[in-house]
C-alpha positions in Angstrom: 12.5 120.0 -46.8 14.5 116.9 -46.0 18.0 116.9 -47.5 19.2 114.3 -50.0 21.7 113.1 -47.4 19.0 112.5 -44.8 16.8 110.8 -47.4 19.8 108.5 -48.3 20.3 107.6 -44.6 16.8 106.2 -44.6 17.9 103.4 -47.0 21.7 103.1 -46.6 24.3 103.4 -43.8 26.4 106.5 -44.7 30.1 106.3 -44.1 32.6 109.2 -44.3 35.6 108.5 -46.6 38.4 110.7 -45.2 41.2 110.9 -42.8 40.2 114.5 -42.1 37.9 113.7 -39.2 37.2 117.3 -38.3 35.6 117.8 -41.6 32.8 115.2 -41.3 31.4 116.0 -37.8 28.4 117.8 -39.3 27.4 114.9 -41.5 26.9 112.4 -38.7 28.1 109.3 -40.5 27.9 106.0 -38.7 31.3 104.7 -39.9 34.5 106.1 -41.4 37.0 104.7 -43.8 40.7 105.7 -44.3 43.5 104.7 -46.7 47.2 105.6 -47.0 46.4 108.4 -49.5 43.8 110.0 -47.3 46.0 109.8 -44.2 48.9 111.3 -46.2 46.7 114.2 -47.3 45.4 114.8 -43.8 48.8 114.9 -42.0 50.0 117.7 -44.3 47.2 120.0 -43.0 48.0 122.3 -40.1 45.1 120.9 -38.1 46.7 117.4 -38.0 50.4 118.2 -37.7 50.3 118.2 -33.9 48.9 114.6 -34.0 51.6 113.6 -36.5 54.4 115.2 -34.4 53.1 113.8 -31.1 52.9 110.3 -32.6 56.4 110.5 -34.1 57.9 111.8 -30.9 56.3 109.2 -28.7 57.5 106.3 -30.9 60.7 107.8 -32.3 62.8 104.8 -31.2 60.6 102.2 -32.9 61.1 101.0 -36.5 59.4 103.1 -39.1 56.7 100.6 -39.9 55.6 100.6 -36.3 55.5 104.4 -36.2 53.2 104.3 -39.3 51.0 101.7 -37.5 50.8 104.0 -34.5 49.9 107.0 -36.7 47.1 105.1 -38.4 45.7 104.0 -35.1 46.0 107.5 -33.7 43.8 108.7 -36.5 41.4 105.9 -36.1 41.2 106.5 -32.4 40.3 110.1 -32.9 37.7 109.2 -35.5 36.1 106.8 -33.1 35.6 109.6 -30.6 33.3 111.2 -33.1 31.4 108.4 -34.8 29.3 105.7 -33.2 30.3 102.9 -35.5 33.5 101.5 -37.1 36.7 102.8 -38.6 38.5 101.1 -41.4 42.3 101.0 -41.2 44.4 99.7 -44.1 47.2 97.2 -44.2 50.2 98.4 -46.1 49.5 97.9 -49.8 53.0 96.5 -50.3 51.7 93.4 -48.5 49.0 92.9 -51.1 50.5 89.6 -52.3 51.8 88.4 -48.9 49.1 86.5 -46.9 51.2 85.9 -43.8 52.5 89.5 -43.9 49.0 90.9 -44.1 47.8 88.7 -41.2 50.8 89.8 -39.0 50.2 93.5 -39.9 46.5 93.1 -39.0 47.4 91.6 -35.7 49.7 94.5 -35.0 47.0 97.1 -35.8 44.4 95.3 -33.7 46.7 95.1 -30.8 47.4 98.8 -30.9 43.6 99.5 -31.0 43.0 97.1 -28.1 45.8 98.8 -26.1 43.9 102.0 -26.6 40.8 100.5 -25.2 39.0 99.9 -28.5 37.4 96.6 -29.2 37.6 94.6 -32.4 33.9 95.2 -33.1 34.8 98.9 -33.9 37.6 98.2 -36.3 37.7 97.0 -39.9 41.0 95.9 -41.3 41.3 96.9 -44.9 43.0 94.4 -47.3 43.4 94.5 -51.0 41.1 92.1 -52.8 44.0 90.0 -54.3 43.8 86.2 -53.8 46.4 86.6 -51.1 44.5 89.4 -49.4 41.3 87.3 -49.5 43.1 84.4 -47.9 44.4 86.6 -45.1 40.8 87.9 -44.5 39.6 84.3 -44.2 42.0 83.6 -41.4 41.4 86.9 -39.6 37.6 86.6 -39.8 37.8 83.3 -38.0 39.8 85.1 -35.2 37.1 87.7 -34.8 39.0 90.4 -36.7 36.6 91.9 -39.2 37.9 92.8 -42.7 37.0 95.4 -45.3 38.1 94.2 -48.7 39.2 97.2 -50.8 40.4 97.7 -54.4 37.5 95.6 -55.6 36.5 95.9 -59.2 34.9 92.6 -60.3 32.3 90.1 -59.4 34.9 87.4 -59.2 36.7 89.3 -56.4 33.4 89.9 -54.7 32.4 86.3 -54.7 35.8 85.2 -53.4 35.5 87.7 -50.6 32.1 86.5 -49.6 33.1 82.8 -49.8 36.0 83.7 -47.4 33.5 85.2 -44.9 34.8 88.8 -45.2 32.7 91.3 -43.2 32.5 93.9 -45.9 33.6 94.7 -49.4 34.2 98.2 -51.0 33.6 98.0 -54.8 35.1 101.2 -56.4 32.4 102.8 -58.4 34.3 105.9 -59.6 37.4 104.1 -60.6 35.4 101.7 -62.7 33.7 104.7 -64.3 37.1 106.3 -64.9 38.4 103.3 -66.8 35.5 102.9 -69.1 35.4 106.6 -69.9 39.1 106.8 -70.6 38.9 103.6 -72.7 36.0 105.0 -74.8 37.8 108.3 -75.4 36.0 110.6 -77.8 33.2 108.0 -78.2 32.1 108.2 -74.6 28.5 109.3 -74.3 27.8 110.6 -70.8 24.0 110.7 -71.4 24.0 107.1 -72.5 26.6 105.8 -70.0 25.6 107.8 -66.9 22.9 107.3 -64.3 21.7 103.7 -64.0 23.9 102.8 -67.0 27.1 104.0 -65.3 29.5 101.0 -65.4 30.5 101.5 -61.8 26.9 101.6 -60.6 26.1 98.5 -62.6 29.0 96.6 -61.1 27.8 97.3 -57.6 24.3 96.4 -58.5 25.4 93.0 -59.8 27.4 92.3 -56.7 24.6 93.4 -54.4 22.1 91.2 -56.3 24.5 88.2 -56.2 25.0 88.5 -52.4 21.3 88.9 -51.6 20.2 86.2 -54.1 22.5 83.6 -52.6 22.3 84.7 -49.0 25.8 86.0 -48.3 26.2 88.0 -45.1 29.1 90.1 -46.4 28.2 93.8 -46.5 28.4 95.7 -49.7 29.8 99.3 -49.4 30.0 101.3 -52.6 33.1 103.5 -52.6 35.1 105.9 -54.7 32.3 108.1 -56.0 32.8 110.9 -58.5 29.2 112.3 -58.5 26.1 112.6 -56.4 24.2 110.8 -59.1 26.4 107.7 -58.7 25.6 107.7 -55.0 21.8 108.1 -55.3 21.7 105.4 -58.0 22.9 103.0 -55.3 20.4 104.2 -52.5 19.6 101.0 -50.6 23.0 99.5 -50.8 24.1 98.2 -47.4 26.6 101.1 -47.0 28.1 103.9 -49.1 31.4 105.5 -48.2 31.4 109.1 -49.4 34.0 111.9 -49.5 33.3 115.1 -47.5 32.7 117.2 -50.6 30.0 114.9 -51.9 28.5 114.6 -48.4 28.2 118.4 -48.4 26.5 118.4 -51.8 24.0 115.8 -50.6 23.4 117.9 -47.4 22.8 121.0 -49.5 20.4 119.3 -52.0 16.7 118.8 -51.6 16.3 116.5 -54.6 14.2 113.4 -54.0 16.2 110.3 -53.3 14.4 107.0 -54.1 15.5 103.6 -53.1 17.1 101.7 -55.9 18.4 98.5 -54.3 16.6 96.2 -51.9 17.1 92.6 -50.7 13.6 91.7 -51.9 14.1 92.9 -55.5 17.6 91.5 -55.7 16.3 88.0 -55.0 14.3 88.2 -58.3 17.4 89.0 -60.3 18.6 86.5 -63.0 21.9 85.8 -61.4 24.0 82.6 -61.9 26.3 81.3 -59.2 30.0 81.0 -60.0 32.8 79.0 -58.4 36.0 80.8 -57.5 38.7 78.5 -56.6 42.2 80.0 -57.1 42.7 79.1 -60.8 39.2 80.3 -61.7 39.6 83.5 -59.7 42.9 84.3 -61.4 41.6 83.6 -64.8 38.4 85.6 -64.4 40.4 88.6 -62.9 42.9 88.3 -65.8 40.1 88.2 -68.3 38.7 91.5 -67.0 41.1 94.2 -68.3 39.4 96.9 -66.3 39.6 95.0 -63.0 43.2 93.8 -63.6 44.5 97.3 -64.5 42.6 99.2 -61.7 43.7 96.7 -59.1 47.3 97.0 -60.1 47.1 100.8 -60.3 45.4 101.0 -56.9 48.1 98.9 -55.2 50.8 101.0 -56.8 49.2 104.3 -55.8 48.6 103.3 -52.2 52.1 101.8 -51.9 53.6 105.1 -53.3 51.7 107.1 -50.8 52.9 104.9 -48.0 56.4 105.6 -49.1 55.7 109.4 -49.1 54.3 109.1 -45.6 57.4 107.3 -44.4 59.6 110.0 -45.9 57.5 112.7 -44.1 57.9 110.9 -40.8 61.7 110.4 -41.4 62.1 114.1 -41.9 60.6 114.8 -38.5 62.9 112.4 -36.7 
């Protein structure tokens, strides 16, 4: 029988969400995504210590931020030897509110990839979906540098990213689910709030419908999954980035996967267009407690892991 993973691939581009590139060879994803937390986790494994040590040794005389950039690109380069598509490499989360700093960092990362013989078409620069990050993406996209907008939790963020011409967005299904479940506490009803009613799933469906209804070319890539069910509920989404453990569960399953999203059905959705100038964007984001809290938490977490990675590298010097 056809596995659930192979069925999913009929409707959706499957992306591996990990820095542990040896782990996903068997799943044959088209693309791969990384972030500071995933890279930090990977470099602490024995399999990747040689790559870490080699990178630090070769660039030991450079400032620490440049060593980090070289390490991220080293991982990305190895990943691109395995997959046929694109790799996402993230700008330092501490630049999330610095448009110029984000643009400069993206230029640095792209230059390192190009020096390694890798074209811009195979790299996505990940930026936080803050107003400043979105403005950075707008500039970079016009330069032919494709952007993946991460830490995205609301329609307002998604609309602003599309208006800026971002290549791709990564709405965080699992983290949205986490917030609503924690907020409900003892009153949370998994049977009632799971499946198609999962708040993270519903968020991505709204965004997907909005993009298709109004003809935006920005790709929608569901991310941060907690369960196989969250993934299969979004079968048909442009892309889904999935952790190795959930990829394995999909590969081991023979359950039927049916298409849930399509451009044709989305165009029939009752969706109203919204304007997102800066004041409106900031108000709508502020008015959404979940999106505000998860965005801030995500930036703090990625920034903290970047600091841990810096300390790990400093200890090797």
